Chimera marker file (.cmm) of the C-alpha trace (Angstrom):
<marker_set name="trace">
<marker id="1" x="175.521" y="183.567" z="136.766" r="1" g="1" b="0" radius="0.5"/>
<marker id="2" x="173.453" y="186.404" z="135.347" r="1" g="1" b="0" radius="0.5"/>
<marker id="3" x="171.013" y="188.289" z="137.542" r="1" g="1" b="0" radius="0.5"/>
<marker id="4" x="168.626" y="188.828" z="134.638" r="1" g="1" b="0" radius="0.5"/>
<marker id="5" x="166.546" y="185.627" z="135.246" r="1" g="1" b="0" radius="0.5"/>
<marker id="6" x="166.154" y="186.587" z="138.910" r="1" g="1" b="0" radius="0.5"/>
<marker id="7" x="164.969" y="190.035" z="137.850" r="1" g="1" b="0" radius="0.5"/>
<marker id="8" x="162.351" y="188.530" z="135.561" r="1" g="1" b="0" radius="0.5"/>
<marker id="9" x="161.185" y="186.149" z="138.281" r="1" g="1" b="0" radius="0.5"/>
<marker id="10" x="160.859" y="189.027" z="140.729" r="1" g="1" b="0" radius="0.5"/>
<marker id="11" x="158.930" y="191.119" z="138.187" r="1" g="1" b="0" radius="0.5"/>
<marker id="12" x="156.547" y="188.253" z="137.396" r="1" g="1" b="0" radius="0.5"/>
<marker id="13" x="156.021" y="187.523" z="141.082" r="1" g="1" b="0" radius="0.5"/>
<marker id="14" x="155.257" y="191.174" z="141.776" r="1" g="1" b="0" radius="0.5"/>
<marker id="15" x="152.843" y="191.354" z="138.823" r="1" g="1" b="0" radius="0.5"/>
<marker id="16" x="151.040" y="188.168" z="139.883" r="1" g="1" b="0" radius="0.5"/>
<marker id="17" x="150.734" y="189.456" z="143.449" r="1" g="1" b="0" radius="0.5"/>
<marker id="18" x="149.181" y="192.685" z="142.178" r="1" g="1" b="0" radius="0.5"/>
<marker id="19" x="146.634" y="190.795" z="140.049" r="1" g="1" b="0" radius="0.5"/>
<marker id="20" x="145.625" y="188.577" z="142.985" r="1" g="1" b="0" radius="0.5"/>
<marker id="21" x="145.339" y="191.601" z="145.301" r="1" g="1" b="0" radius="0.5"/>
<marker id="22" x="143.179" y="193.542" z="142.832" r="1" g="1" b="0" radius="0.5"/>
<marker id="23" x="140.971" y="190.498" z="142.222" r="1" g="1" b="0" radius="0.5"/>
<marker id="24" x="140.377" y="190.110" z="145.951" r="1" g="1" b="0" radius="0.5"/>
<marker id="25" x="139.548" y="193.820" z="146.273" r="1" g="1" b="0" radius="0.5"/>
<marker id="26" x="137.050" y="193.627" z="143.405" r="1" g="1" b="0" radius="0.5"/>
<marker id="27" x="135.366" y="190.546" z="144.913" r="1" g="1" b="0" radius="0.5"/>
<marker id="28" x="135.101" y="192.288" z="148.278" r="1" g="1" b="0" radius="0.5"/>
<marker id="29" x="133.644" y="195.423" z="146.680" r="1" g="1" b="0" radius="0.5"/>
<marker id="30" x="131.152" y="193.375" z="144.647" r="1" g="1" b="0" radius="0.5"/>
<marker id="31" x="130.010" y="191.569" z="147.780" r="1" g="1" b="0" radius="0.5"/>
<marker id="32" x="129.384" y="194.863" z="149.580" r="1" g="1" b="0" radius="0.5"/>
<marker id="33" x="127.537" y="196.446" z="146.643" r="1" g="1" b="0" radius="0.5"/>
<marker id="34" x="123.874" y="195.427" z="146.282" r="1" g="1" b="0" radius="0.5"/>
<marker id="35" x="122.959" y="194.025" z="142.878" r="1" g="1" b="0" radius="0.5"/>
<marker id="36" x="120.304" y="196.103" z="141.076" r="1" g="1" b="0" radius="0.5"/>
<marker id="37" x="117.211" y="194.064" z="140.124" r="1" g="1" b="0" radius="0.5"/>
<marker id="38" x="117.505" y="194.784" z="136.389" r="1" g="1" b="0" radius="0.5"/>
<marker id="39" x="121.127" y="193.633" z="136.412" r="1" g="1" b="0" radius="0.5"/>
<marker id="40" x="120.091" y="190.352" z="138.076" r="1" g="1" b="0" radius="0.5"/>
<marker id="41" x="117.316" y="189.958" z="135.516" r="1" g="1" b="0" radius="0.5"/>
<marker id="42" x="119.835" y="190.341" z="132.678" r="1" g="1" b="0" radius="0.5"/>
<marker id="43" x="122.162" y="187.822" z="134.321" r="1" g="1" b="0" radius="0.5"/>
<marker id="44" x="119.317" y="185.325" z="134.707" r="1" g="1" b="0" radius="0.5"/>
<marker id="45" x="118.249" y="185.680" z="131.080" r="1" g="1" b="0" radius="0.5"/>
<marker id="46" x="121.532" y="185.818" z="129.240" r="1" g="1" b="0" radius="0.5"/>
<marker id="47" x="124.238" y="184.337" z="131.411" r="1" g="1" b="0" radius="0.5"/>
<marker id="48" x="125.875" y="180.972" z="131.176" r="1" g="1" b="0" radius="0.5"/>
<marker id="49" x="127.327" y="181.338" z="134.665" r="1" g="1" b="0" radius="0.5"/>
<marker id="50" x="125.937" y="179.280" z="137.495" r="1" g="1" b="0" radius="0.5"/>
<marker id="51" x="124.032" y="181.655" z="139.733" r="1" g="1" b="0" radius="0.5"/>
<marker id="52" x="121.968" y="180.750" z="142.776" r="1" g="1" b="0" radius="0.5"/>
<marker id="53" x="119.121" y="182.940" z="144.016" r="1" g="1" b="0" radius="0.5"/>
<marker id="54" x="117.820" y="182.404" z="147.539" r="1" g="1" b="0" radius="0.5"/>
<marker id="55" x="114.609" y="183.887" z="148.921" r="1" g="1" b="0" radius="0.5"/>
<marker id="56" x="115.173" y="184.514" z="152.627" r="1" g="1" b="0" radius="0.5"/>
<marker id="57" x="111.848" y="186.103" z="153.501" r="1" g="1" b="0" radius="0.5"/>
<marker id="58" x="110.836" y="184.531" z="156.819" r="1" g="1" b="0" radius="0.5"/>
<marker id="59" x="107.429" y="183.019" z="156.046" r="1" g="1" b="0" radius="0.5"/>
<marker id="60" x="107.640" y="180.769" z="152.972" r="1" g="1" b="0" radius="0.5"/>
<marker id="61" x="103.921" y="180.022" z="152.873" r="1" g="1" b="0" radius="0.5"/>
<marker id="62" x="102.903" y="183.665" z="153.049" r="1" g="1" b="0" radius="0.5"/>
<marker id="63" x="105.790" y="185.072" z="150.996" r="1" g="1" b="0" radius="0.5"/>
<marker id="64" x="107.545" y="182.589" z="148.741" r="1" g="1" b="0" radius="0.5"/>
<marker id="65" x="104.565" y="180.542" z="147.591" r="1" g="1" b="0" radius="0.5"/>
<marker id="66" x="102.575" y="183.679" z="146.821" r="1" g="1" b="0" radius="0.5"/>
<marker id="67" x="105.276" y="185.225" z="144.661" r="1" g="1" b="0" radius="0.5"/>
<marker id="68" x="109.054" y="185.117" z="144.173" r="1" g="1" b="0" radius="0.5"/>
<marker id="69" x="111.924" y="185.879" z="141.818" r="1" g="1" b="0" radius="0.5"/>
<marker id="70" x="112.033" y="183.207" z="139.086" r="1" g="1" b="0" radius="0.5"/>
<marker id="71" x="114.415" y="180.400" z="140.000" r="1" g="1" b="0" radius="0.5"/>
<marker id="72" x="114.755" y="181.462" z="143.642" r="1" g="1" b="0" radius="0.5"/>
<marker id="73" x="115.231" y="178.748" z="146.243" r="1" g="1" b="0" radius="0.5"/>
<marker id="74" x="113.251" y="179.191" z="149.489" r="1" g="1" b="0" radius="0.5"/>
<marker id="75" x="115.654" y="179.653" z="152.426" r="1" g="1" b="0" radius="0.5"/>
<marker id="76" x="113.474" y="181.290" z="155.126" r="1" g="1" b="0" radius="0.5"/>
<marker id="77" x="115.474" y="183.481" z="157.476" r="1" g="1" b="0" radius="0.5"/>
<marker id="78" x="118.695" y="181.798" z="156.282" r="1" g="1" b="0" radius="0.5"/>
<marker id="79" x="117.932" y="179.079" z="158.788" r="1" g="1" b="0" radius="0.5"/>
<marker id="80" x="118.911" y="175.686" z="157.380" r="1" g="1" b="0" radius="0.5"/>
<marker id="81" x="116.660" y="173.975" z="159.952" r="1" g="1" b="0" radius="0.5"/>
<marker id="82" x="113.647" y="175.815" z="158.478" r="1" g="1" b="0" radius="0.5"/>
<marker id="83" x="114.366" y="174.588" z="154.933" r="1" g="1" b="0" radius="0.5"/>
<marker id="84" x="112.338" y="171.719" z="153.534" r="1" g="1" b="0" radius="0.5"/>
<marker id="85" x="114.641" y="168.636" z="153.552" r="1" g="1" b="0" radius="0.5"/>
<marker id="86" x="113.916" y="168.115" z="149.844" r="1" g="1" b="0" radius="0.5"/>
<marker id="87" x="115.298" y="171.587" z="149.106" r="1" g="1" b="0" radius="0.5"/>
<marker id="88" x="118.494" y="171.404" z="151.210" r="1" g="1" b="0" radius="0.5"/>
<marker id="89" x="120.626" y="169.629" z="148.565" r="1" g="1" b="0" radius="0.5"/>
<marker id="90" x="119.937" y="172.505" z="146.177" r="1" g="1" b="0" radius="0.5"/>
<marker id="91" x="121.510" y="175.105" z="148.483" r="1" g="1" b="0" radius="0.5"/>
<marker id="92" x="125.144" y="175.169" z="147.408" r="1" g="1" b="0" radius="0.5"/>
<marker id="93" x="127.273" y="177.395" z="149.686" r="1" g="1" b="0" radius="0.5"/>
<marker id="94" x="130.090" y="177.711" z="147.130" r="1" g="1" b="0" radius="0.5"/>
<marker id="95" x="128.027" y="179.032" z="144.199" r="1" g="1" b="0" radius="0.5"/>
<marker id="96" x="127.704" y="182.744" z="143.500" r="1" g="1" b="0" radius="0.5"/>
<marker id="97" x="124.489" y="183.617" z="145.320" r="1" g="1" b="0" radius="0.5"/>
<marker id="98" x="122.014" y="186.506" z="145.268" r="1" g="1" b="0" radius="0.5"/>
<marker id="99" x="120.101" y="186.964" z="148.520" r="1" g="1" b="0" radius="0.5"/>
<marker id="100" x="116.497" y="188.184" z="148.166" r="1" g="1" b="0" radius="0.5"/>
<marker id="101" x="114.921" y="189.551" z="151.337" r="1" g="1" b="0" radius="0.5"/>
<marker id="102" x="111.672" y="191.502" z="151.495" r="1" g="1" b="0" radius="0.5"/>
<marker id="103" x="113.300" y="194.927" z="151.131" r="1" g="1" b="0" radius="0.5"/>
<marker id="104" x="117.066" y="194.400" z="150.736" r="1" g="1" b="0" radius="0.5"/>
<marker id="105" x="117.660" y="194.492" z="154.503" r="1" g="1" b="0" radius="0.5"/>
<marker id="106" x="121.402" y="194.605" z="155.218" r="1" g="1" b="0" radius="0.5"/>
<marker id="107" x="121.034" y="192.718" z="158.507" r="1" g="1" b="0" radius="0.5"/>
<marker id="108" x="119.222" y="189.818" z="156.809" r="1" g="1" b="0" radius="0.5"/>
<marker id="109" x="121.875" y="189.821" z="154.097" r="1" g="1" b="0" radius="0.5"/>
<marker id="110" x="124.743" y="189.777" z="156.622" r="1" g="1" b="0" radius="0.5"/>
<marker id="111" x="123.183" y="186.759" z="158.341" r="1" g="1" b="0" radius="0.5"/>
<marker id="112" x="122.895" y="184.943" z="155.025" r="1" g="1" b="0" radius="0.5"/>
<marker id="113" x="126.243" y="185.999" z="153.597" r="1" g="1" b="0" radius="0.5"/>
<marker id="114" x="127.946" y="183.975" z="156.330" r="1" g="1" b="0" radius="0.5"/>
<marker id="115" x="126.431" y="180.809" z="154.814" r="1" g="1" b="0" radius="0.5"/>
<marker id="116" x="127.769" y="181.458" z="151.288" r="1" g="1" b="0" radius="0.5"/>
<marker id="117" x="131.315" y="182.033" z="150.050" r="1" g="1" b="0" radius="0.5"/>
<marker id="118" x="130.209" y="184.553" z="147.407" r="1" g="1" b="0" radius="0.5"/>
<marker id="119" x="126.943" y="186.375" z="148.097" r="1" g="1" b="0" radius="0.5"/>
<marker id="120" x="125.370" y="189.631" z="146.980" r="1" g="1" b="0" radius="0.5"/>
<marker id="121" x="122.294" y="191.368" z="148.260" r="1" g="1" b="0" radius="0.5"/>
<marker id="122" x="119.481" y="192.167" z="145.821" r="1" g="1" b="0" radius="0.5"/>
<marker id="123" x="119.077" y="195.945" z="145.943" r="1" g="1" b="0" radius="0.5"/>
<marker id="124" x="115.629" y="196.697" z="147.380" r="1" g="1" b="0" radius="0.5"/>
<marker id="125" x="114.934" y="192.986" z="147.855" r="1" g="1" b="0" radius="0.5"/>
<marker id="126" x="111.740" y="191.513" z="146.476" r="1" g="1" b="0" radius="0.5"/>
<marker id="127" x="110.050" y="194.928" z="146.764" r="1" g="1" b="0" radius="0.5"/>
<marker id="128" x="112.758" y="196.394" z="144.503" r="1" g="1" b="0" radius="0.5"/>
<marker id="129" x="112.291" y="193.529" z="142.036" r="1" g="1" b="0" radius="0.5"/>
<marker id="130" x="108.551" y="194.243" z="141.826" r="1" g="1" b="0" radius="0.5"/>
<marker id="131" x="109.038" y="198.031" z="141.658" r="1" g="1" b="0" radius="0.5"/>
<marker id="132" x="111.327" y="197.483" z="138.665" r="1" g="1" b="0" radius="0.5"/>
<marker id="133" x="108.399" y="195.736" z="136.943" r="1" g="1" b="0" radius="0.5"/>
<marker id="134" x="110.258" y="192.449" z="136.593" r="1" g="1" b="0" radius="0.5"/>
<marker id="135" x="108.442" y="189.099" z="136.264" r="1" g="1" b="0" radius="0.5"/>
<marker id="136" x="107.692" y="186.960" z="139.299" r="1" g="1" b="0" radius="0.5"/>
<marker id="137" x="106.551" y="183.399" z="139.842" r="1" g="1" b="0" radius="0.5"/>
<marker id="138" x="103.678" y="182.642" z="142.173" r="1" g="1" b="0" radius="0.5"/>
<marker id="139" x="103.882" y="178.870" z="142.048" r="1" g="1" b="0" radius="0.5"/>
<marker id="140" x="104.808" y="176.313" z="144.677" r="1" g="1" b="0" radius="0.5"/>
<marker id="141" x="108.525" y="175.508" z="144.560" r="1" g="1" b="0" radius="0.5"/>
<marker id="142" x="109.428" y="172.451" z="142.502" r="1" g="1" b="0" radius="0.5"/>
<marker id="143" x="113.125" y="171.576" z="142.810" r="1" g="1" b="0" radius="0.5"/>
<marker id="144" x="114.872" y="171.430" z="139.429" r="1" g="1" b="0" radius="0.5"/>
<marker id="145" x="116.525" y="168.290" z="138.212" r="1" g="1" b="0" radius="0.5"/>
<marker id="146" x="120.082" y="167.993" z="139.565" r="1" g="1" b="0" radius="0.5"/>
<marker id="147" x="121.441" y="168.154" z="136.005" r="1" g="1" b="0" radius="0.5"/>
<marker id="148" x="119.974" y="171.657" z="135.729" r="1" g="1" b="0" radius="0.5"/>
<marker id="149" x="122.483" y="173.057" z="138.207" r="1" g="1" b="0" radius="0.5"/>
<marker id="150" x="120.614" y="172.446" z="141.449" r="1" g="1" b="0" radius="0.5"/>
<marker id="151" x="118.404" y="175.508" z="141.486" r="1" g="1" b="0" radius="0.5"/>
<marker id="152" x="120.851" y="177.680" z="139.631" r="1" g="1" b="0" radius="0.5"/>
<marker id="153" x="120.033" y="179.508" z="136.463" r="1" g="1" b="0" radius="0.5"/>
<link id1="1" id2="2" r="1" g="1" b="0" radius="0.2"/>
<link id1="2" id2="3" r="1" g="1" b="0" radius="0.2"/>
<link id1="3" id2="4" r="1" g="1" b="0" radius="0.2"/>
<link id1="4" id2="5" r="1" g="1" b="0" radius="0.2"/>
<link id1="5" id2="6" r="1" g="1" b="0" radius="0.2"/>
<link id1="6" id2="7" r="1" g="1" b="0" radius="0.2"/>
<link id1="7" id2="8" r="1" g="1" b="0" radius="0.2"/>
<link id1="8" id2="9" r="1" g="1" b="0" radius="0.2"/>
<link id1="9" id2="10" r="1" g="1" b="0" radius="0.2"/>
<link id1="10" id2="11" r="1" g="1" b="0" radius="0.2"/>
<link id1="11" id2="12" r="1" g="1" b="0" radius="0.2"/>
<link id1="12" id2="13" r="1" g="1" b="0" radius="0.2"/>
<link id1="13" id2="14" r="1" g="1" b="0" radius="0.2"/>
<link id1="14" id2="15" r="1" g="1" b="0" radius="0.2"/>
<link id1="15" id2="16" r="1" g="1" b="0" radius="0.2"/>
<link id1="16" id2="17" r="1" g="1" b="0" radius="0.2"/>
<link id1="17" id2="18" r="1" g="1" b="0" radius="0.2"/>
<link id1="18" id2="19" r="1" g="1" b="0" radius="0.2"/>
<link id1="19" id2="20" r="1" g="1" b="0" radius="0.2"/>
<link id1="20" id2="21" r="1" g="1" b="0" radius="0.2"/>
<link id1="21" id2="22" r="1" g="1" b="0" radius="0.2"/>
<link id1="22" id2="23" r="1" g="1" b="0" radius="0.2"/>
<link id1="23" id2="24" r="1" g="1" b="0" radius="0.2"/>
<link id1="24" id2="25" r="1" g="1" b="0" radius="0.2"/>
<link id1="25" id2="26" r="1" g="1" b="0" radius="0.2"/>
<link id1="26" id2="27" r="1" g="1" b="0" radius="0.2"/>
<link id1="27" id2="28" r="1" g="1" b="0" radius="0.2"/>
<link id1="28" id2="29" r="1" g="1" b="0" radius="0.2"/>
<link id1="29" id2="30" r="1" g="1" b="0" radius="0.2"/>
<link id1="30" id2="31" r="1" g="1" b="0" radius="0.2"/>
<link id1="31" id2="32" r="1" g="1" b="0" radius="0.2"/>
<link id1="32" id2="33" r="1" g="1" b="0" radius="0.2"/>
<link id1="33" id2="34" r="1" g="1" b="0" radius="0.2"/>
<link id1="34" id2="35" r="1" g="1" b="0" radius="0.2"/>
<link id1="35" id2="36" r="1" g="1" b="0" radius="0.2"/>
<link id1="36" id2="37" r="1" g="1" b="0" radius="0.2"/>
<link id1="37" id2="38" r="1" g="1" b="0" radius="0.2"/>
<link id1="38" id2="39" r="1" g="1" b="0" radius="0.2"/>
<link id1="39" id2="40" r="1" g="1" b="0" radius="0.2"/>
<link id1="40" id2="41" r="1" g="1" b="0" radius="0.2"/>
<link id1="41" id2="42" r="1" g="1" b="0" radius="0.2"/>
<link id1="42" id2="43" r="1" g="1" b="0" radius="0.2"/>
<link id1="43" id2="44" r="1" g="1" b="0" radius="0.2"/>
<link id1="44" id2="45" r="1" g="1" b="0" radius="0.2"/>
<link id1="45" id2="46" r="1" g="1" b="0" radius="0.2"/>
<link id1="46" id2="47" r="1" g="1" b="0" radius="0.2"/>
<link id1="47" id2="48" r="1" g="1" b="0" radius="0.2"/>
<link id1="48" id2="49" r="1" g="1" b="0" radius="0.2"/>
<link id1="49" id2="50" r="1" g="1" b="0" radius="0.2"/>
<link id1="50" id2="51" r="1" g="1" b="0" radius="0.2"/>
<link id1="51" id2="52" r="1" g="1" b="0" radius="0.2"/>
<link id1="52" id2="53" r="1" g="1" b="0" radius="0.2"/>
<link id1="53" id2="54" r="1" g="1" b="0" radius="0.2"/>
<link id1="54" id2="55" r="1" g="1" b="0" radius="0.2"/>
<link id1="55" id2="56" r="1" g="1" b="0" radius="0.2"/>
<link id1="56" id2="57" r="1" g="1" b="0" radius="0.2"/>
<link id1="57" id2="58" r="1" g="1" b="0" radius="0.2"/>
<link id1="58" id2="59" r="1" g="1" b="0" radius="0.2"/>
<link id1="59" id2="60" r="1" g="1" b="0" radius="0.2"/>
<link id1="60" id2="61" r="1" g="1" b="0" radius="0.2"/>
<link id1="61" id2="62" r="1" g="1" b="0" radius="0.2"/>
<link id1="62" id2="63" r="1" g="1" b="0" radius="0.2"/>
<link id1="63" id2="64" r="1" g="1" b="0" radius="0.2"/>
<link id1="64" id2="65" r="1" g="1" b="0" radius="0.2"/>
<link id1="65" id2="66" r="1" g="1" b="0" radius="0.2"/>
<link id1="66" id2="67" r="1" g="1" b="0" radius="0.2"/>
<link id1="67" id2="68" r="1" g="1" b="0" radius="0.2"/>
<link id1="68" id2="69" r="1" g="1" b="0" radius="0.2"/>
<link id1="69" id2="70" r="1" g="1" b="0" radius="0.2"/>
<link id1="70" id2="71" r="1" g="1" b="0" radius="0.2"/>
<link id1="71" id2="72" r="1" g="1" b="0" radius="0.2"/>
<link id1="72" id2="73" r="1" g="1" b="0" radius="0.2"/>
<link id1="73" id2="74" r="1" g="1" b="0" radius="0.2"/>
<link id1="74" id2="75" r="1" g="1" b="0" radius="0.2"/>
<link id1="75" id2="76" r="1" g="1" b="0" radius="0.2"/>
<link id1="76" id2="77" r="1" g="1" b="0" radius="0.2"/>
<link id1="77" id2="78" r="1" g="1" b="0" radius="0.2"/>
<link id1="78" id2="79" r="1" g="1" b="0" radius="0.2"/>
<link id1="79" id2="80" r="1" g="1" b="0" radius="0.2"/>
<link id1="80" id2="81" r="1" g="1" b="0" radius="0.2"/>
<link id1="81" id2="82" r="1" g="1" b="0" radius="0.2"/>
<link id1="82" id2="83" r="1" g="1" b="0" radius="0.2"/>
<link id1="83" id2="84" r="1" g="1" b="0" radius="0.2"/>
<link id1="84" id2="85" r="1" g="1" b="0" radius="0.2"/>
<link id1="85" id2="86" r="1" g="1" b="0" radius="0.2"/>
<link id1="86" id2="87" r="1" g="1" b="0" radius="0.2"/>
<link id1="87" id2="88" r="1" g="1" b="0" radius="0.2"/>
<link id1="88" id2="89" r="1" g="1" b="0" radius="0.2"/>
<link id1="89" id2="90" r="1" g="1" b="0" radius="0.2"/>
<link id1="90" id2="91" r="1" g="1" b="0" radius="0.2"/>
<link id1="91" id2="92" r="1" g="1" b="0" radius="0.2"/>
<link id1="92" id2="93" r="1" g="1" b="0" radius="0.2"/>
<link id1="93" id2="94" r="1" g="1" b="0" radius="0.2"/>
<link id1="94" id2="95" r="1" g="1" b="0" radius="0.2"/>
<link id1="95" id2="96" r="1" g="1" b="0" radius="0.2"/>
<link id1="96" id2="97" r="1" g="1" b="0" radius="0.2"/>
<link id1="97" id2="98" r="1" g="1" b="0" radius="0.2"/>
<link id1="98" id2="99" r="1" g="1" b="0" radius="0.2"/>
<link id1="99" id2="100" r="1" g="1" b="0" radius="0.2"/>
<link id1="100" id2="101" r="1" g="1" b="0" radius="0.2"/>
<link id1="101" id2="102" r="1" g="1" b="0" radius="0.2"/>
<link id1="102" id2="103" r="1" g="1" b="0" radius="0.2"/>
<link id1="103" id2="104" r="1" g="1" b="0" radius="0.2"/>
<link id1="104" id2="105" r="1" g="1" b="0" radius="0.2"/>
<link id1="105" id2="106" r="1" g="1" b="0" radius="0.2"/>
<link id1="106" id2="107" r="1" g="1" b="0" radius="0.2"/>
<link id1="107" id2="108" r="1" g="1" b="0" radius="0.2"/>
<link id1="108" id2="109" r="1" g="1" b="0" radius="0.2"/>
<link id1="109" id2="110" r="1" g="1" b="0" radius="0.2"/>
<link id1="110" id2="111" r="1" g="1" b="0" radius="0.2"/>
<link id1="111" id2="112" r="1" g="1" b="0" radius="0.2"/>
<link id1="112" id2="113" r="1" g="1" b="0" radius="0.2"/>
<link id1="113" id2="114" r="1" g="1" b="0" radius="0.2"/>
<link id1="114" id2="115" r="1" g="1" b="0" radius="0.2"/>
<link id1="115" id2="116" r="1" g="1" b="0" radius="0.2"/>
<link id1="116" id2="117" r="1" g="1" b="0" radius="0.2"/>
<link id1="117" id2="118" r="1" g="1" b="0" radius="0.2"/>
<link id1="118" id2="119" r="1" g="1" b="0" radius="0.2"/>
<link id1="119" id2="120" r="1" g="1" b="0" radius="0.2"/>
<link id1="120" id2="121" r="1" g="1" b="0" radius="0.2"/>
<link id1="121" id2="122" r="1" g="1" b="0" radius="0.2"/>
<link id1="122" id2="123" r="1" g="1" b="0" radius="0.2"/>
<link id1="123" id2="124" r="1" g="1" b="0" radius="0.2"/>
<link id1="124" id2="125" r="1" g="1" b="0" radius="0.2"/>
<link id1="125" id2="126" r="1" g="1" b="0" radius="0.2"/>
<link id1="126" id2="127" r="1" g="1" b="0" radius="0.2"/>
<link id1="127" id2="128" r="1" g="1" b="0" radius="0.2"/>
<link id1="128" id2="129" r="1" g="1" b="0" radius="0.2"/>
<link id1="129" id2="130" r="1" g="1" b="0" radius="0.2"/>
<link id1="130" id2="131" r="1" g="1" b="0" radius="0.2"/>
<link id1="131" id2="132" r="1" g="1" b="0" radius="0.2"/>
<link id1="132" id2="133" r="1" g="1" b="0" radius="0.2"/>
<link id1="133" id2="134" r="1" g="1" b="0" radius="0.2"/>
<link id1="134" id2="135" r="1" g="1" b="0" radius="0.2"/>
<link id1="135" id2="136" r="1" g="1" b="0" radius="0.2"/>
<link id1="136" id2="137" r="1" g="1" b="0" radius="0.2"/>
<link id1="137" id2="138" r="1" g="1" b="0" radius="0.2"/>
<link id1="138" id2="139" r="1" g="1" b="0" radius="0.2"/>
<link id1="139" id2="140" r="1" g="1" b="0" radius="0.2"/>
<link id1="140" id2="141" r="1" g="1" b="0" radius="0.2"/>
<link id1="141" id2="142" r="1" g="1" b="0" radius="0.2"/>
<link id1="142" id2="143" r="1" g="1" b="0" radius="0.2"/>
<link id1="143" id2="144" r="1" g="1" b="0" radius="0.2"/>
<link id1="144" id2="145" r="1" g="1" b="0" radius="0.2"/>
<link id1="145" id2="146" r="1" g="1" b="0" radius="0.2"/>
<link id1="146" id2="147" r="1" g="1" b="0" radius="0.2"/>
<link id1="147" id2="148" r="1" g="1" b="0" radius="0.2"/>
<link id1="148" id2="149" r="1" g="1" b="0" radius="0.2"/>
<link id1="149" id2="150" r="1" g="1" b="0" radius="0.2"/>
<link id1="150" id2="151" r="1" g="1" b="0" radius="0.2"/>
<link id1="151" id2="152" r="1" g="1" b="0" radius="0.2"/>
<link id1="152" id2="153" r="1" g="1" b="0" radius="0.2"/>
</marker_set>
C-alpha cells in the first residue's frame, strides 16, 4: 500500500486544523475589539446578516424611551428579569449582538457578553453613537414582527 494517500490526509487535516484555529482567534479578537459606531451604522444599513442590537442602559424609561440606536432592543442592565415579558422572545442569545451601554463601559459589556454567544461592545456606547452624529430613535419600543428577524436588522 502506498503512503501517498496517508500523506494527503495528514496534510488536509493539518490545513483544516489551521483554518479552524485562525477562525477561532479572529472571533476572539473581534469580540474583544469594540465596534466603532460608524461601522455599526454601515452594517445596519447595508448588511443582509442578522444582527441584534441591545440597549443595556439601566433605566429604560429615562434612557431607552427618550432616545436609542435604531433597532435596539431594551435590555436594562442585562438583567432578563428587568425585561418586559413581551420583549423577551426577541432577545436571541445565539445571534451576533452589539451591546450599547451609555458610554461603552467594559464592565457592563462583560456582564452582557456572558448572555450572548457572539457579542461586541459599541465603542463609546450611546454617547459615541451620538458624538458620531448618527441617527437615533426616540420612540417607545414596538417589537418587530417575528418574520422580521426578531429585533434584528
